[in-house]
NUNURO-823210 format. One record per residue (C-alpha): residue number from 1; residue in one letter; x, y, z. Coordinates in steps of 0.1 Angstrom, whole numbers, plus 5000, padded with zeros to 4 digits. Layout:
<recs>
+-----+-----+------+------+------+
!   n ! res !   xx !   yy !   zz !
+-----+-----+------+------+------+
! NUM !   A !    X !    Y !    Z !
...
+-----+-----+------+------+------+
</recs>
This chain:
<recs>
+-----+-----+------+------+------+
!   n ! res !   xx !   yy !   zz !
+-----+-----+------+------+------+
!   1 !   M ! 0994 ! 1392 ! 8165 !
!   2 !   T ! 1029 ! 1377 ! 8162 !
!   3 !   A ! 1025 ! 1361 ! 8196 !
!   4 !   T ! 0992 ! 1346 ! 8186 !
!   5 !   V ! 1007 ! 1331 ! 8154 !
!   6 !   A ! 1036 ! 1317 ! 8175 !
!   7 !   T ! 1012 ! 1301 ! 8200 !
!   8 !   A ! 0993 ! 1284 ! 8171 !
!   9 !   R ! 1025 ! 1270 ! 8157 !
!  10 !   Q ! 1036 ! 1257 ! 8191 !
!  11 !   D ! 1002 ! 1240 ! 8196 !
!  12 !   A ! 1006 ! 1223 ! 8162 !
!  13 !   A ! 1041 ! 1212 ! 8171 !
!  14 !   R ! 1030 ! 1197 ! 8204 !
!  15 !   R ! 1002 ! 1177 ! 8186 !
!  16 !   T ! 1028 ! 1163 ! 8162 !
!  17 !   R ! 1051 ! 1153 ! 8190 !
!  18 !   R ! 1022 ! 1136 ! 8208 !
!  19 !   R ! 1013 ! 1116 ! 8177 !
!  20 !   R ! 1049 ! 1105 ! 8174 !
!  21 !   H ! 1052 ! 1095 ! 8211 !
!  22 !   S ! 1019 ! 1076 ! 8209 !
!  23 !   G ! 1034 ! 1051 ! 8185 !
!  24 !   I ! 1015 ! 1063 ! 8154 !
!  25 !   V ! 1041 ! 1056 ! 8126 !
!  26 !   P ! 1033 ! 1061 ! 8089 !
!  27 !   P ! 1032 ! 1027 ! 8072 !
!  28 !   W ! 1061 ! 1034 ! 8048 !
!  29 !   W ! 1062 ! 0998 ! 8037 !
!  30 !   F ! 1030 ! 1005 ! 8017 !
!  31 !   A ! 1051 ! 1025 ! 7994 !
!  32 !   V ! 1075 ! 0997 ! 7986 !
!  33 !   P ! 1057 ! 0983 ! 7955 !
!  34 !   A ! 1054 ! 1017 ! 7940 !
!  35 !   V ! 1090 ! 1025 ! 7947 !
!  36 !   L ! 1101 ! 0992 ! 7931 !
!  37 !   V ! 1081 ! 0999 ! 7900 !
!  38 !   Y ! 1095 ! 1035 ! 7898 !
!  39 !   A ! 1130 ! 1021 ! 7902 !
!  40 !   V ! 1126 ! 0996 ! 7874 !
!  41 !   V ! 1107 ! 1018 ! 7850 !
!  42 !   V ! 1123 ! 1052 ! 7857 !
!  43 !   L ! 1155 ! 1051 ! 7878 !
!  44 !   Y ! 1173 ! 1022 ! 7862 !
!  45 !   P ! 1168 ! 1034 ! 7825 !
!  46 !   S ! 1177 ! 1069 ! 7835 !
!  47 !   I ! 1210 ! 1059 ! 7852 !
!  48 !   A ! 1218 ! 1034 ! 7824 !
!  49 !   G ! 1211 ! 1060 ! 7797 !
!  50 !   A ! 1232 ! 1086 ! 7814 !
!  51 !   G ! 1263 ! 1068 ! 7801 !
!  52 !   S ! 1254 ! 1078 ! 7766 !
!  53 !   A ! 1263 ! 1114 ! 7775 !
!  54 !   F ! 1300 ! 1103 ! 7772 !
!  55 !   T ! 1296 ! 1087 ! 7738 !
!  56 !   D ! 1289 ! 1097 ! 7702 !
!  57 !   W ! 1259 ! 1075 ! 7698 !
!  58 !   S ! 1236 ! 1085 ! 7670 !
!  59 !   G ! 1206 ! 1068 ! 7684 !
!  60 !   I ! 1206 ! 1041 ! 7656 !
!  61 !   G ! 1222 ! 1008 ! 7662 !
!  62 !   A ! 1246 ! 0998 ! 7690 !
!  63 !   A ! 1277 ! 1015 ! 7675 !
!  64 !   R ! 1291 ! 1041 ! 7698 !
!  65 !   S ! 1325 ! 1054 ! 7708 !
!  66 !   F ! 1336 ! 1068 ! 7741 !
!  67 !   V ! 1343 ! 1105 ! 7738 !
!  68 !   G ! 1348 ! 1115 ! 7774 !
!  69 !   V ! 1336 ! 1150 ! 7782 !
!  70 !   D ! 1336 ! 1162 ! 7747 !
!  71 !   N ! 1298 ! 1165 ! 7746 !
!  72 !   F ! 1299 ! 1187 ! 7777 !
!  73 !   K ! 1326 ! 1209 ! 7762 !
!  74 !   Q ! 1305 ! 1213 ! 7731 !
!  75 !   L ! 1275 ! 1223 ! 7753 !
!  76 !   V ! 1295 ! 1251 ! 7769 !
!  77 !   Q ! 1306 ! 1264 ! 7735 !
!  78 !   D ! 1272 ! 1260 ! 7718 !
!  79 !   N ! 1256 ! 1294 ! 7714 !
!  80 !   Q ! 1222 ! 1278 ! 7707 !
!  81 !   A ! 1224 ! 1259 ! 7740 !
!  82 !   L ! 1236 ! 1290 ! 7759 !
!  83 !   G ! 1208 ! 1310 ! 7744 !
!  84 !   A ! 1183 ! 1283 ! 7753 !
!  85 !   L ! 1196 ! 1284 ! 7789 !
!  86 !   R ! 1190 ! 1321 ! 7790 !
!  87 !   N ! 1155 ! 1316 ! 7776 !
!  88 !   T ! 1148 ! 1289 ! 7802 !
!  89 !   L ! 1159 ! 1311 ! 7831 !
!  90 !   L ! 1138 ! 1341 ! 7818 !
!  91 !   L ! 1108 ! 1319 ! 7814 !
!  92 !   T ! 1112 ! 1304 ! 7848 !
!  93 !   V ! 1115 ! 1337 ! 7866 !
!  94 !   A ! 1085 ! 1351 ! 7847 !
!  95 !   I ! 1064 ! 1320 ! 7854 !
!  96 !   V ! 1073 ! 1318 ! 7891 !
!  97 !   V ! 1068 ! 1355 ! 7899 !
!  98 !   V ! 1037 ! 1363 ! 7878 !
!  99 !   Q ! 1019 ! 1329 ! 7881 !
! 100 !   N ! 1022 ! 1327 ! 7919 !
! 101 !   G ! 1014 ! 1364 ! 7923 !
! 102 !   L ! 0983 ! 1361 ! 7902 !
! 103 !   G ! 0974 ! 1328 ! 7918 !
! 104 !   L ! 0976 ! 1345 ! 7953 !
! 105 !   L ! 0955 ! 1374 ! 7942 !
! 106 !   L ! 0928 ! 1351 ! 7927 !
! 107 !   A ! 0928 ! 1330 ! 7959 !
! 108 !   L ! 0924 ! 1361 ! 7981 !
! 109 !   G ! 0896 ! 1373 ! 7958 !
! 110 !   V ! 0875 ! 1341 ! 7958 !
! 111 !   H ! 0882 ! 1334 ! 7995 !
! 112 !   T ! 0858 ! 1362 ! 8004 !
! 113 !   G ! 0821 ! 1359 ! 8011 !
! 114 !   I ! 0810 ! 1369 ! 7976 !
! 115 !   K ! 0781 ! 1348 ! 7963 !
! 116 !   S ! 0797 ! 1338 ! 7931 !
! 117 !   K ! 0830 ! 1326 ! 7946 !
! 118 !   M ! 0823 ! 1289 ! 7937 !
! 119 !   L ! 0816 ! 1298 ! 7901 !
! 120 !   L ! 0847 ! 1320 ! 7900 !
! 121 !   R ! 0868 ! 1292 ! 7914 !
! 122 !   L ! 0855 ! 1269 ! 7887 !
! 123 !   V ! 0862 ! 1295 ! 7859 !
! 124 !   F ! 0897 ! 1302 ! 7871 !
! 125 !   F ! 0906 ! 1266 ! 7875 !
! 126 !   A ! 0891 ! 1254 ! 7842 !
! 127 !   P ! 0922 ! 1261 ! 7820 !
! 128 !   V ! 0943 ! 1238 ! 7843 !
! 129 !   V ! 0923 ! 1206 ! 7832 !
! 130 !   V ! 0927 ! 1214 ! 7795 !
! 131 !   S ! 0955 ! 1197 ! 7776 !
! 132 !   P ! 0986 ! 1219 ! 7772 !
! 133 !   V ! 0986 ! 1211 ! 7735 !
! 134 !   M ! 0950 ! 1223 ! 7731 !
! 135 !   V ! 0957 ! 1254 ! 7751 !
! 136 !   S ! 0988 ! 1261 ! 7729 !
! 137 !   F ! 0969 ! 1258 ! 7697 !
! 138 !   L ! 0941 ! 1280 ! 7711 !
! 139 !   W ! 0966 ! 1307 ! 7719 !
! 140 !   K ! 0984 ! 1302 ! 7687 !
! 141 !   Y ! 0952 ! 1313 ! 7670 !
! 142 !   V ! 0948 ! 1342 ! 7694 !
! 143 !   Y ! 0983 ! 1353 ! 7684 !
! 144 !   N ! 0975 ! 1350 ! 7647 !
! 145 !   P ! 0995 ! 1378 ! 7630 !
! 146 !   A ! 0966 ! 1386 ! 7606 !
! 147 !   P ! 0951 ! 1420 ! 7614 !
! 148 !   D ! 0915 ! 1406 ! 7613 !
! 149 !   A ! 0921 ! 1376 ! 7635 !
! 150 !   G ! 0926 ! 1368 ! 7672 !
! 151 !   L ! 0942 ! 1394 ! 7695 !
! 152 !   N ! 0950 ! 1418 ! 7666 !
! 153 !   A ! 0913 ! 1419 ! 7656 !
! 154 !   A ! 0903 ! 1426 ! 7692 !
! 155 !   L ! 0929 ! 1455 ! 7694 !
! 156 !   G ! 0916 ! 1469 ! 7662 !
! 157 !   A ! 0880 ! 1467 ! 7674 !
! 158 !   V ! 0887 ! 1489 ! 7704 !
! 159 !   G ! 0908 ! 1514 ! 7685 !
! 160 !   L ! 0942 ! 1501 ! 7694 !
! 161 !   G ! 0952 ! 1489 ! 7660 !
! 162 !   G ! 0986 ! 1505 ! 7664 !
! 163 !   L ! 0994 ! 1478 ! 7689 !
! 164 !   R ! 0990 ! 1449 ! 7665 !
! 165 !   Q ! 1019 ! 1426 ! 7664 !
! 166 !   D ! 1032 ! 1393 ! 7650 !
! 167 !   W ! 1032 ! 1380 ! 7685 !
! 168 !   L ! 1049 ! 1346 ! 7678 !
! 169 !   G ! 1069 ! 1358 ! 7648 !
! 170 !   N ! 1087 ! 1387 ! 7666 !
! 171 !   P ! 1118 ! 1375 ! 7684 !
! 172 !   S ! 1114 ! 1402 ! 7710 !
! 173 !   L ! 1078 ! 1391 ! 7718 !
! 174 !   A ! 1076 ! 1354 ! 7712 !
! 175 !   L ! 1091 ! 1342 ! 7744 !
! 176 !   W ! 1068 ! 1364 ! 7765 !
! 177 !   S ! 1038 ! 1354 ! 7745 !
! 178 !   V ! 1045 ! 1318 ! 7754 !
! 179 !   A ! 1051 ! 1327 ! 7790 !
! 180 !   F ! 1017 ! 1345 ! 7791 !
! 181 !   T ! 1000 ! 1313 ! 7778 !
! 182 !   V ! 1016 ! 1291 ! 7805 !
! 183 !   I ! 1007 ! 1316 ! 7832 !
! 184 !   W ! 0971 ! 1319 ! 7819 !
! 185 !   Q ! 0967 ! 1281 ! 7821 !
! 186 !   C ! 0985 ! 1274 ! 7854 !
! 187 !   A ! 0975 ! 1304 ! 7875 !
! 188 !   G ! 0944 ! 1285 ! 7886 !
! 189 !   Y ! 0965 ! 1257 ! 7899 !
! 190 !   S ! 0985 ! 1280 ! 7921 !
! 191 !   M ! 0952 ! 1296 ! 7932 !
! 192 !   V ! 0938 ! 1262 ! 7944 !
! 193 !   I ! 0970 ! 1256 ! 7965 !
! 194 !   F ! 0968 ! 1290 ! 7980 !
! 195 !   L ! 0931 ! 1285 ! 7987 !
! 196 !   A ! 0940 ! 1254 ! 8007 !
! 197 !   G ! 0964 ! 1274 ! 8027 !
! 198 !   L ! 0939 ! 1302 ! 8033 !
! 199 !   E ! 0914 ! 1276 ! 8045 !
! 200 !   G ! 0939 ! 1266 ! 8072 !
! 201 !   V ! 0943 ! 1300 ! 8087 !
! 202 !   P ! 0922 ! 1301 ! 8119 !
! 203 !   A ! 0895 ! 1327 ! 8118 !
! 204 !   E ! 0900 ! 1335 ! 8154 !
! 205 !   L ! 0934 ! 1350 ! 8147 !
! 206 !   H ! 0919 ! 1375 ! 8123 !
! 207 !   E ! 0891 ! 1383 ! 8148 !
! 208 !   S ! 0917 ! 1389 ! 8176 !
! 209 !   A ! 0937 ! 1411 ! 8153 !
! 210 !   M ! 0906 ! 1431 ! 8143 !
! 211 !   V ! 0898 ! 1436 ! 8180 !
! 212 !   D ! 0934 ! 1449 ! 8184 !
! 213 !   G ! 0927 ! 1474 ! 8156 !
! 214 !   A ! 0947 ! 1458 ! 8128 !
! 215 !   G ! 0937 ! 1466 ! 8093 !
! 216 !   T ! 0934 ! 1444 ! 8062 !
! 217 !   I ! 0970 ! 1449 ! 8051 !
! 218 !   A ! 0984 ! 1444 ! 8087 !
! 219 !   R ! 0964 ! 1412 ! 8091 !
! 220 !   F ! 0977 ! 1398 ! 8058 !
! 221 !   R ! 1013 ! 1407 ! 8066 !
! 222 !   H ! 1014 ! 1394 ! 8102 !
! 223 !   I ! 0989 ! 1365 ! 8100 !
! 224 !   T ! 0979 ! 1353 ! 8066 !
! 225 !   W ! 1013 ! 1355 ! 8049 !
! 226 !   P ! 1033 ! 1337 ! 8075 !
! 227 !   L ! 1007 ! 1309 ! 8077 !
! 228 !   L ! 1008 ! 1306 ! 8039 !
! 229 !   A ! 1044 ! 1296 ! 8040 !
! 230 !   P ! 1038 ! 1259 ! 8032 !
! 231 !   A ! 1015 ! 1268 ! 8002 !
! 232 !   V ! 1042 ! 1292 ! 7990 !
! 233 !   T ! 1068 ! 1265 ! 7992 !
! 234 !   I ! 1047 ! 1241 ! 7971 !
! 235 !   N ! 1037 ! 1267 ! 7945 !
! 236 !   V ! 1072 ! 1280 ! 7941 !
! 237 !   M ! 1087 ! 1245 ! 7938 !
! 238 !   L ! 1061 ! 1233 ! 7912 !
! 239 !   S ! 1063 ! 1265 ! 7891 !
! 240 !   T ! 1101 ! 1265 ! 7891 !
! 241 !   V ! 1104 ! 1229 ! 7880 !
! 242 !   G ! 1077 ! 1234 ! 7854 !
! 243 !   G ! 1095 ! 1265 ! 7840 !
! 244 !   L ! 1129 ! 1249 ! 7839 !
! 245 !   T ! 1115 ! 1218 ! 7820 !
! 246 !   L ! 1090 ! 1237 ! 7798 !
! 247 !   F ! 1086 ! 1218 ! 7765 !
! 248 !   T ! 1051 ! 1212 ! 7752 !
! 249 !   Q ! 1039 ! 1248 ! 7748 !
! 250 !   I ! 1072 ! 1258 ! 7731 !
! 251 !   I ! 1070 ! 1229 ! 7706 !
! 252 !   A ! 1033 ! 1234 ! 7699 !
! 253 !   M ! 1034 ! 1272 ! 7695 !
! 254 !   T ! 1068 ! 1281 ! 7681 !
! 255 !   N ! 1090 ! 1250 ! 7677 !
! 256 !   G ! 1117 ! 1271 ! 7693 !
! 257 !   G ! 1114 ! 1299 ! 7667 !
! 258 !   P ! 1116 ! 1324 ! 7653 !
! 259 !   G ! 1152 ! 1313 ! 7648 !
! 260 !   Y ! 1162 ! 1302 ! 7683 !
! 261 !   A ! 1143 ! 1330 ! 7701 !
! 262 !   T ! 1121 ! 1306 ! 7722 !
! 263 !   D ! 1143 ! 1275 ! 7724 !
! 264 !   T ! 1147 ! 1261 ! 7759 !
! 265 !   L ! 1171 ! 1234 ! 7771 !
! 266 !   S ! 1142 ! 1209 ! 7768 !
! 267 !   T ! 1136 ! 1217 ! 7731 !
! 268 !   V ! 1174 ! 1217 ! 7724 !
! 269 !   L ! 1178 ! 1182 ! 7737 !
! 270 !   Y ! 1148 ! 1171 ! 7718 !
! 271 !   K ! 1160 ! 1185 ! 7685 !
! 272 !   Q ! 1195 ! 1172 ! 7690 !
! 273 !   A ! 1182 ! 1137 ! 7695 !
! 274 !   F ! 1153 ! 1134 ! 7671 !
! 275 !   V ! 1161 ! 1160 ! 7644 !
! 276 !   Y ! 1199 ! 1159 ! 7642 !
! 277 !   G ! 1204 ! 1123 ! 7655 !
! 278 !   K ! 1230 ! 1133 ! 7682 !
! 279 !   F ! 1218 ! 1112 ! 7710 !
! 280 !   G ! 1251 ! 1114 ! 7729 !
! 281 !   Y ! 1251 ! 1152 ! 7729 !
! 282 !   S ! 1213 ! 1152 ! 7736 !
! 283 !   T ! 1219 ! 1130 ! 7767 !
! 284 !   A ! 1246 ! 1154 ! 7779 !
! 285 !   V ! 1222 ! 1183 ! 7776 !
! 286 !   A ! 1195 ! 1163 ! 7795 !
! 287 !   L ! 1220 ! 1153 ! 7822 !
! 288 !   V ! 1231 ! 1189 ! 7827 !
! 289 !   L ! 1194 ! 1200 ! 7828 !
! 290 !   A ! 1185 ! 1173 ! 7854 !
! 291 !   I ! 1215 ! 1183 ! 7876 !
! 292 !   F ! 1206 ! 1220 ! 7873 !
! 293 !   V ! 1169 ! 1214 ! 7882 !
! 294 !   A ! 1179 ! 1192 ! 7911 !
! 295 !   A ! 1204 ! 1218 ! 7924 !
! 296 !   V ! 1179 ! 1247 ! 7921 !
! 297 !   S ! 1152 ! 1226 ! 7938 !
! 298 !   F ! 1176 ! 1216 ! 7966 !
! 299 !   V ! 1185 ! 1253 ! 7973 !
! 300 !   Q ! 1149 ! 1264 ! 7971 !
! 301 !   I ! 1135 ! 1237 ! 7994 !
! 302 !   G ! 1162 ! 1245 ! 8020 !
! 303 !   Y ! 1154 ! 1282 ! 8019 !
! 304 !   L ! 1116 ! 1279 ! 8018 !
! 305 !   R ! 1116 ! 1253 ! 8046 !
! 306 !   S ! 1136 ! 1275 ! 8068 !
! 307 !   R ! 1112 ! 1303 ! 8060 !
! 308 !   E ! 1083 ! 1281 ! 8072 !
! 309 !   T ! 1101 ! 1275 ! 8104 !
! 310 !   N ! 1110 ! 1311 ! 8111 !
! 311 !   A ! 1077 ! 1327 ! 8098 !
+-----+-----+------+------+------+
</recs>
């Protein structure tokens, strides 16, 4: 089975080399207008604004003083920011692991020959197209602490009233309640990407493996999983960046509460800028977050790309 997969990869590599040698070059210059617009609208303001991280700018007027790295020193000593970093990492790990695991299971389930697979794909993907704000308010109602509303009412109806909780008001549960909401909405997105990868697995590889006596688990391990490497790379990268920069659901559901139990780095920089008027400090938090996300993404893409090569 491993030899068959290696042969398929070698054939794909030979086709790619033939396209390159035949003179078929991607027309990169088509991207120039979009790159210019992106540079003017996004890159230049971002780079110019990064200088505010070294000032005490309040966000009002042009008055500002250079404070060096004081904002970054404050960030290291800020317990709220350090707690937000912890929450951000916990949310990201939960989202990456559970969302992609669930997305893979859903993809495998609807990739079979069941008659309702198209309907199931639609149902599982439907939450993805709904606004995150709408989803957040929907689940905020589901998490209503009243015993006769939402999830608590459902638990009481099935005789599990003892499990009723203040899902968003309990500091021990609030973060995981938000994580579940994000996973519920985005698992369908991961499913679609895994489905695209499954569609690209040649059926003859599975047929050959079945002839050789390989079972379902063996075929998944030696054929499906290695060939899903590109889909895994995309899903892990998207869910990681999404988790590290999570903002909308937090603000809509808990506003970082109770206390600071669900604050993330994104909500901290928002509050510092627009609630406390500390734009200089907020920019420092944003700069650290951007560098952190870029570093994590760089390490991930290097590892996942090497996995694609060696799979």
